[in-house]
C-alpha positions as CSV (number, residue, x, y, z in Angstrom):
1,X,0.0,0.0,0.0
2,X,1.2,3.5,-0.8
3,X,1.8,6.4,1.5
4,X,-1.1,8.4,0.0
5,X,-3.6,5.7,0.9
6,X,-2.1,5.1,4.3
7,X,-2.5,8.8,5.1
8,X,-6.0,8.7,3.7
9,X,-6.8,5.8,6.1
10,X,-5.3,7.6,9.0
11,X,-7.7,10.5,8.5
12,X,-10.8,8.7,7.1
13,X,-10.8,6.2,10.0
14,X,-12.4,8.9,12.3
15,X,-15.4,9.3,10.0
16,X,-18.5,7.5,11.3
17,X,-17.3,7.6,14.9
18,X,-19.1,10.8,16.1
19,X,-22.3,12.0,14.6
20,X,-21.8,15.7,15.6
21,X,-18.3,15.7,14.1
22,X,-19.5,13.9,10.9
23,X,-22.3,16.4,10.4
24,X,-20.0,19.4,11.0
25,X,-17.4,18.2,8.6
26,X,-20.0,17.3,6.0
27,X,-21.6,20.7,6.2
28,X,-18.3,22.5,6.0
29,X,-17.2,20.3,3.1
30,X,-20.4,21.0,1.2
31,X,-21.0,24.6,2.1
32,X,-17.5,25.8,2.9
33,X,-17.0,27.3,-0.6
34,X,-19.9,29.6,0.1
35,X,-17.9,31.1,3.1
36,X,-15.1,31.9,0.7
37,X,-17.6,33.5,-1.7
38,X,-19.1,35.6,1.2
39,X,-15.7,36.9,2.0
40,X,-15.3,38.1,-1.7
41,X,-18.8,39.7,-1.7
42,X,-17.9,41.4,1.6
43,X,-14.6,42.6,0.3
44,X,-16.2,43.9,-3.0
45,X,-18.7,46.0,-1.1
46,X,-16.6,46.9,1.9
47,X,-16.1,50.5,2.8
48,X,-13.1,49.7,4.9
49,X,-9.7,50.4,3.3
50,X,-9.6,51.6,-0.2
51,X,-12.7,50.4,-2.1
52,X,-10.8,50.3,-5.5
53,X,-8.0,48.2,-4.0
54,X,-10.5,45.8,-2.4
55,X,-12.2,45.3,-5.7
56,X,-8.9,44.7,-7.5
57,X,-8.2,42.0,-4.9
58,X,-11.6,40.4,-5.7
59,X,-10.8,40.5,-9.4
60,X,-7.4,38.8,-8.8
61,X,-9.0,36.1,-6.7
62,X,-11.7,35.4,-9.3
63,X,-9.1,35.4,-12.1
64,X,-6.8,33.0,-10.2
65,X,-9.7,30.7,-9.2
66,X,-11.1,30.5,-12.7
67,X,-7.6,29.6,-14.1
68,X,-7.0,27.0,-11.4
69,X,-10.3,25.3,-11.9
70,X,-9.7,25.3,-15.6
71,X,-6.4,23.6,-15.2
72,X,-8.0,21.1,-12.9
73,X,-10.6,20.3,-15.5
74,X,-7.9,19.9,-18.1
75,X,-6.0,17.5,-15.8
76,X,-9.3,15.6,-15.1
77,X,-9.8,15.1,-18.9
78,X,-6.3,13.8,-19.4
79,X,-6.0,11.6,-16.3
80,X,-8.8,9.8,-14.4
81,X,-8.0,8.8,-10.8
82,X,-10.9,6.9,-9.2
83,X,-12.2,8.2,-5.9
84,X,-11.1,6.3,-2.8
85,X,-14.5,4.7,-2.2
86,X,-14.3,3.1,-5.7
87,X,-11.1,1.1,-5.1
88,X,-11.1,0.8,-1.3
89,X,-13.4,0.2,1.7
90,X,-13.8,3.7,3.2
91,X,-16.1,5.5,5.6
92,X,-18.0,7.4,3.0
93,X,-20.0,10.4,4.3
94,X,-20.8,12.0,0.9
95,X,-22.9,11.1,-2.1
96,X,-20.5,11.2,-5.0
97,X,-20.6,9.2,-8.3
98,X,-17.8,6.9,-9.2
99,X,-17.7,8.7,-12.6
100,X,-16.3,11.9,-10.9
101,X,-12.5,11.9,-10.8
102,X,-10.6,12.2,-7.6
103,X,-7.6,14.0,-8.9
104,X,-7.1,16.9,-8.4
105,X,-9.6,18.2,-5.8
106,X,-11.6,21.1,-7.0
107,X,-12.8,22.0,-3.5
108,X,-9.2,22.2,-2.3
109,X,-7.9,24.0,-5.4
110,X,-10.7,26.6,-5.3
111,X,-10.3,27.3,-1.5
112,X,-6.5,27.6,-1.8
113,X,-6.8,29.8,-5.0
114,X,-8.9,32.3,-3.0
115,X,-6.7,32.0,0.0
116,X,-3.3,32.5,-1.7
117,X,-4.6,35.6,-3.6
118,X,-6.1,37.2,-0.5
119,X,-3.0,36.3,1.6
120,X,-0.9,38.2,-0.9
121,X,-2.8,41.4,-0.1
122,X,-4.4,40.9,3.3
123,X,-2.2,38.8,5.6
124,X,-4.7,38.7,8.6
125,X,-7.7,37.5,6.6
126,X,-5.4,35.4,4.5
127,X,-4.2,33.5,7.5
128,X,-7.8,32.8,8.6
129,X,-8.7,31.6,5.1
130,X,-5.5,29.5,5.0
131,X,-6.7,27.7,8.1
132,X,-10.2,27.3,6.5
133,X,-8.7,26.1,3.2
134,X,-6.6,23.5,5.1
135,X,-9.7,22.3,6.9
136,X,-11.5,22.2,3.5
137,X,-8.8,19.9,2.1
138,X,-8.9,17.8,5.3
139,X,-12.7,17.5,5.2
140,X,-12.5,16.1,1.7
141,X,-10.3,13.3,2.9
142,X,-12.3,12.8,6.1
143,X,-15.6,12.3,4.2
144,X,-13.9,9.8,1.9
145,X,-14.0,11.5,-1.5
146,X,-10.3,12.5,-2.0
147,X,-6.8,11.2,-1.3
148,X,-4.3,13.5,0.4
149,X,-2.4,13.8,-2.9
150,X,-5.6,15.1,-4.6
151,X,-6.1,17.9,-2.1
152,X,-2.4,18.7,-1.9
153,X,-2.1,19.0,-5.7
154,X,-5.1,21.3,-5.8
155,X,-3.4,23.6,-3.2
156,X,-0.1,23.5,-5.2
157,X,-1.7,24.3,-8.5
158,X,-3.5,27.2,-6.8
159,X,-0.2,28.5,-5.3
160,X,1.6,28.2,-8.7
161,X,-1.1,30.1,-10.5
162,X,-1.3,32.7,-7.8
163,X,2.5,33.4,-8.2
164,X,2.2,33.5,-12.0
165,X,-0.8,35.8,-12.0
166,X,0.6,38.1,-9.3
167,X,3.8,38.3,-11.4
168,X,1.7,39.9,-14.1
169,X,0.4,42.6,-11.8
170,X,1.8,45.5,-13.8
171,X,-0.3,44.3,-16.8
172,X,-3.4,43.3,-14.9
173,X,-3.7,46.3,-12.6
174,X,-4.6,48.7,-15.4
175,X,-7.2,46.2,-16.8
176,X,-8.8,45.7,-13.4
177,X,-8.7,49.4,-12.7
178,X,-10.6,50.2,-15.9
179,X,-13.1,47.4,-15.2
180,X,-13.8,48.8,-11.7
181,X,-14.2,52.3,-13.0
182,X,-16.6,51.1,-15.7
183,X,-18.5,49.2,-13.1
184,X,-18.8,52.2,-10.8
185,X,-20.0,54.3,-13.7
186,X,-22.7,51.8,-14.7
187,X,-24.3,51.7,-11.2
């Protein structure tokens, strides 16, 4: 047995042992991405700090997230890794189809894409979201739908794309600035 599966077993073995913990993890795993979205909506409409800067951050986050999820989709089309419950006996707490690929984790990639971009600009909220993204990744293993390599790869893809996109700031800032000004004029 490989290390990825051993680590999966170490985490997944706790599933099904405590109803409260199971329900909490399942709710977070399912609805956690909404929390990240709420942070973006709050940041877009926030009056704290500079509104234009906040909106640029949101545009960076959305750009990075879209690219990351697009890369994930391309990987899924080229390589299909079955979910853990397809090839192993697991404590499955989620309804997933065996036709969905396990690698890489979209939940993990999306959470970390938003986290790395926000961390780049706002360290305090970035740290909070980094903790939440870590728990998002962990929750996907706990409920039995991803291996550790799946969630780790999602996080790494998100980090790489964040670095690449942020390295293009001098080109993207004027584009985002014009978009924000056009948006403000239209409302």
